[in-house]
NUGU-449920 format. One record per residue: y, x, z of N, C-alpha, C, O, CB in turn; residue in three letters. Coordinates in steps of 0.001 Angstrom, whole numbers, plus 500000, padded with zeros to 6 digits. Atoms other than C-alpha are relative to their C-alpha. Glycine has a CB too. Example, Ala and Ser with C-alpha at 12.3 -4.5 7.8 and 13.67 -1.06 7.14 Angstrom:
<pts>
498810500890500000495500512300507800501200500900500000501181501936500665500027499008501246Ala498810499180499940498940513670507140501090499230500730502198499739500899500462500414498585Ser
</pts>
This chain:
<pts>
500497498674501212669807628230181270499777498673497753499034497946497094497164500977501083Met500253501442501691670534626079177368499758501324498973499840500848497840502154498551499197Asn499736498504501059670363629972175206499026500912500927498722500837502117502047500815499887Ser500361498896500019668674632861175093500096500999499249499634501341498160499272499927500123Val499628498743500856670371635869174865499251500470498060498043500243498128499430501253501213Pro500581498894500622669251637743171449499459501486500186498324501933500020500620500083499391Asn499619498285499311670190641522172694499278500435499786498984501185498855500218500497501325Ser501427498750499837667159642558174118498476499190499504497857499076500562499729500589502143Trp501301500204499864663776641152173018499092500641500134499535501758500400499685499568499412Met500751498707501001660455643142172136498827498593501072499003497857502043500195502649500351Ala500652500332499950656839641907171726499164500497499464499357501387498635500171499315499966Ser501377498856500413653046642947171228500171499332498510500467498141498422497970499774500992Gln499959500817500643653035642381167770498912498908498867497688498777498883500741500562499704Pro500595501460500028652285639250165798499938498438501335499517497337501691498533500478499749Asn500200501328498757652552637121168498500997498555499735502212498388499631500599500718501789His499663501291499950652524633337168229501703499372499960502319498881499014499319499664501206Pro498109499740499797656500633189169658500764499572498509501312498558498075500485502112500334Leu498942499711501420658023634459166219499788498971499003500669498321498441499697501510499133Trp499754501016500956656239632289164026500273498791499714500537498133498708499488499965499599Met499275501365500812657001629404165124501456499711500433501790498599500024499143498508500340His498962499566500451660397630127165743500996500422498249502204500441498013499719500818500693Ile499588499680501164660920631069162177499389498664499737500322497922499430499608501381499275Leu500701501216500900658773628031160996501427498603500446502240497907499839497781499497500829Val499098500990498701660919625749163325501459500161499410502034499111499124499942500765501983Arg498661499573501076664365627496161450500453499586498992501568499176498669500006500969499497Ile499957500917501289663134626397158225499838499274500130500112498805499025499499499990499092Thr500434501221500286661955622980159131501700499864500238502455499614499298498643499158500953Lys498203500460499493665818622542160960500905500437498701502115500289498534500751501129501690Val498038499343500965667976624059158073499240498580498871500020497627498856500294502860498730Trp500762500785501304665956621755155305499914498809500184500136498022499263498625500346499651Ser499403501595499732666039618459157300501406499882499974502052498852499777499620499385501433Gln498191500773499527669722618831157987501198499949498759501434500746497851500954501227501426Ala499476500475501433671906617369155588501397500774499610502044501549500314500298498263500020Ser498595498172500017674959619543153904501404499709500703502422500278500309500785500607497876Asp498941501228499308677432617188156268499341501727500693499786502875500693499766497675500612Lys500298499437498510675153618771158995500527501012501037500925501210502185499008500411499937Gln500496498847500600674728621745157449501604501066500313501843502190500757499435499609498103Arg498682499072499773678434622584157452501076499378500968502231499748501178500773500262498545Lys498695500193498419679971620525160627499987500709500895501013501293501243499994498814500951Gly500311499567498889678627621799163182500159502103500094499579503089499641498399499229500158Phe499241498072500590680387625590163329499825500185498402498884500816497920498794501762500808Trp500029500121501639680906625211159545498690501321499217498730502480498804502009500456499379Asn501885498816500090676592626521158847500273501151500261500261502054499424499021500322498355Gly499739498263499933677533629605160878497735500243499790497021499246499894501152500798502480Lys500570499085499573674231631835160891499590499551501521498501499162501944500821501167499788Ala500543499811498520674393631741164495499133498715500868498311498726501785501363500328500872Glu500136501431499442673992628040165177498313499110499822497743498364500619501273499105499076Phe500618499875500268671243627784163252498353501338500582497255500790500482500790499816499170Tyr500127498663499888669449631286164228500021500920501489499126501486502118501015500374499175Thr499781499571498519670902632509167378499600499852501109498407500143501192500747499837500323Gly500365499911498562670884631905171469499175498557499885498058498146500197501442500115501229Pro500349501716500056670716628304170770498514499606500074497559499232500754500518499303498523Gln501670500320500916668082627959168687498958500244500178497951499538500113499711500416498952Ser501652499194499113665609630688170152499463498941501579498356498505501897500639502274500921Leu500448500840499423666287628662173145498820498640499482497635498575499809501095499726500385Phe500342501284500225665384625218171688498431500815498826498390500306497706501640498802499171Glu500674499709500893662184627285169859499356500294501017498203499864501055500290500741498937Gly500740499356498862661254628975173082498852498797500842497740498871501365501313500618501141Leu500595500497498394660861625859175208498950498016498441498218497034498567502538499268502138Met501149500732500406659350623792172294498417501033499465497382500502499063500676499043498692Thr501404499558499939656564626708171956499587499690501679498612498998501972499871501778499488Tyr500566500775498802656282626106175623499613498986500660499199498864501813500297500054500484Leu500284500915499515655926622845175227498055499702499441497100499109499943501273498998499589His500731499481500408653460623792173116498350500052500175497363499336500004500543500735500151Leu500592499073499046651493625774174589499834499689501264499122500520501828500609501037500056Ser500183500078498344651439624690178064499280498527500164498568498036501040501700500076500976Leu500648501870499847650657620814176968500739499377500781500203498606501576498437499636500706Gln499540500622498322653740619774179423500778500091498853500704500773497831500168500665501880Thr498649499727500329657117618749178621500410500801500932500731501903500486500849498908499874Asn499199499124499327658434620314181262501538500414499786502074499528499119499352500977499906Lys498399498839499319662141622533181932499669500562500161498483500373500432500975500075501049Thr499768499075500346662551625493181823500513499806501865501486499787501110500820500275498493Ile499133500675498601664082624554185794498451499054500719498591498579501846501818498502499319Arg501071500718499573660189622707186266499377501167499842499139501897500805499504498708499338Gln500554498889499593658603625354184999499816501606500687498824502330500764499847499942499460Leu500360498451499346659906628754186925500169499621501031500053500367502003500779501366499741Phe498666500541498079661831626172190015501065501353500306501945502018499761498570499914502314Gly498957499131499419663273628289192016500321502150499760501104503081499949499570499585501605Lys499933498162500132662214631834191066500982499954498697501251501115498388498108501044499575Gln499516500146500781664111630998188385502179501048499925502741501486498921499579498381500079Gln499401499819499790667394632225189946499606500902500716500541501388501353500520499318500089Thr499948498020499139665734635741191801500960500595499289501250499961498274498390501306499785Thr499376499049501520667952638334189743498818501223500202498800502094499331502187500853500128Pro500825499294501004665041640348189967498549499486499832497519500120500061499947501446500364Asn501520500320499831662222637926189413499027500822498284499550501524497419499901497759500116Ala500614499751501681659657638680186074498931499025500149497812499201500630499297501768499468Ile500860501009500797658162635807185015499069500265499358499017501202498561500516499395499214Leu500950500067501512655098634958183185499872498617499779500073497993500821498319500701500022Glu500301501556500973654482631507181294499558500464499136500111501429498609501115498965499433Val500422500151501386652451631305178569500000501751498856500614502129497859501275498687499401Ala500209498091499965651939635131177721501347500420499175501221500744497994498226500783498917Asp498836500305500120655677635243177362500484500789501523500167500142502521500184498334499728Ile499302499339498491657439637744180597501192499990499956501836500580499090499744501448500418Thr498200500483499362660807636738181898500519500933500825500026500942501952500164498549501042Phe499559499230498830662853639452183605501625499281500137502453498896499312499924501898499676Leu498538500410499177665889638371185851501263500671500078501553501865500002499806499942501298Gly498877499345501153668950638679184943500562501402500543501275502025499757501483498882499754Pro499934498113499610669239642742187616499617500487499426499996501658499453499502500743500971Lys501090499440500365666672643434185608500319500957498714500079502093498303498991498917499777Leu499713499618501586668290643040182195501265498740499607501359497557499936498225499795498819Ile499477501400500244670939641272180713500832499723501016500572498577501380498980498927499907Asn499162500452498659673442640982183691500963499740499820501578499329500804500206500725500986Ala498015500409500045676879640352182598499191498531499575497982498565499347501629501075498312Tyr500021500984499773676700636818182329502035498977499609502826498947500552499248500258501520Asp499466500182500235679486635277180986500834497977500710501887497382500937499502500655498942Trp500152501031499374679264632137182332500142499326501546500347498255502118499153499966499665Met499480500613498382679607632580185793500069501140500137499383501766500945499134499059501215Asn498878498939499321681784635360185717499748501238500214500645502025500513500417499694501234Lys500807498930499255679286638071186539500345501720498719499635502163497816497809499224500093Leu499947498978500970681297641399184926500999499366498125501364499981497123498014500416499847Gly499226500524501232683104639374182074501256500071499644501704499633498585499920498923499909Arg498520499226500220686703640985182693499089500840498833498930500631497630500914501109501641Asp500181498743500420684849644607182445499488499748499023500240500119498122499397500873500691Glu501306499921500757681996643924180247500276499374498389499798499884497376498759499035500903Cys499424500350501551683614641890177110500777500772499506501936501056499808500706498847499804Ser498954498751500581684391644467174790500512499414498709500469499933497594499180501641499637Ala499731500442500956685903641695173055502037499535501306502977499030500693498457498660499203Gln499474499727498759688547641658176379501563501530499791501621502343498869498312500523501039Arg498970499028500479691966644060176679499624500672501250500151501784501278501682499544499669Thr500672500041497959690115644417181162498668500809498380497977501624498993499414497321501687Thr501650498924499749686780646318178635500653501160501388501731501594501795499409501414497866Phe500081498609499557685967648957180762498753500245500286498350499851501380500797500348501096Asp501580499604500035682103650388180010500064500649501613499631499918502503499454501358498497Glu500636500248498599681974651919183335500280499451501108499261499342501791499776500796500441Ser500320501604500188683158649231184921499044499427500226498409499257501267500061499547498984Lys501541500776499925680512647523184108499460499668500562499210498799501397499179500220499794Cys501889499555498675677457649477184856500123500152501624499263500436502456499164502055499677Lys499580499834498410679152649552188185499571498702500604498722498432501453501731500252500301Asp500845501685499330678972645630188561499285499350498907499642498251498482501233498577500588Val501792500357500444675852645015186735499369500798500638498571499946501029499396500195498439Val500998499583499330673765647383188635498885500317500890499380500708501948500128500149499986Lys500658499196500556670776648516189029500096499278499334500511498154499615499028500561500276Pro500521500844501083669862647476185690499478500863498534499158502030498308501251498937499659Ile501683498905501601667717648743182167501273500167499161501524501238498608497976498521498567Tyr499647499661501829670277648000179397501554498876500739501839498293501785498307498992498023Ser498556500353500221673771646729178783500168499573498975499577500258498141500885500871500103Val499772500454501166674768644908176105501929499493500001502369498649500782498742498705499780Thr498693500227500336678692644759174951500360499222499254500646499721498166500495500788499668Tyr500125501157500679679142641104173638501947499889499066503076499830499552499462498564501439Trp498728499771500531682013641237171196500930498048499093502007497660498641499494501569498620Ser499913500673501654681856638184168853500959499690499247501852498851499132499526498899499827His499183499788500510682857639746166699499801498819498240500754498763497464500003501655500125Thr499457500756500350681924637061164302499907498519500745499436498188501833499730500156498889Tyr499554501469499476683119633145164203501813500535500822502852501194500828498405499217501545Gly498252500385499232685726632241166379501451500381499182502263501126499732500222501059501591His499487498509500428687971633509163696500652501530499809501648501906499192500155499913499751Gly499990498590499923687741637093164295499012500691498772498918501918498805499501500390501523Asn500641499596500820685326637405161099500301500895498987499662501793498439499661499223499676Gln499063499291501209688011638431158715500525501175500096500748501829499077501115499346499687Asn499251499489499539689595640625160611499269501125500802498885501411501936500757499136500536Asn500583498262499745688336644056160086500415500687501061499544501456501469500419501037498917Pro499701499222499313690644645553162806499514499655501394499948500421502254501203500193499797Asn499826501171499325689591643136165279500154500668501736500697500295502776498567498859499617Tyr501027499422498968687944645484167625501687500892501161502074501134502304498358501554498856Leu499143498583499921690798647895167604500569500116501005500082500901501819501003500268499088Gln499656500416498599693134646771170415499744500201500980500394500742501875499932499251500245Asn500877500973498606691031645600172773499159501467500892498465501268501889498259498426499081Lys
</pts>
């Protein structure tokens, strides 16, 4: 695990995690040189505010809250691979992949059926592959990846 999908998040009002993440994003951006800002992903917002940034912000928040330097694997142990896991760490609830975000392009689960950017996308088949689940997000990568200026990118998918 090295990123946090930003497709499904919820929290109580004013949870300190969000301010921590916003402050971290501002700090990372303000400390980056113009070369750094334009070098990686050509300065795309996803790098600074997307899944990788959310994961890094979450980890620094957990480290500060728990006064530890443990990795996410050490914090969750074997439970993190349990599909129906519900984990509580530092006043944050993490739901296992069979409960939310079951589609995972990293382990190929549902990649062909659930990726809106593939010609094999099939919403019904995707739901069958990932059930039971509370929600499915169909990722299309309409930003970056050379597709952001193509208004017809998903038209033939």
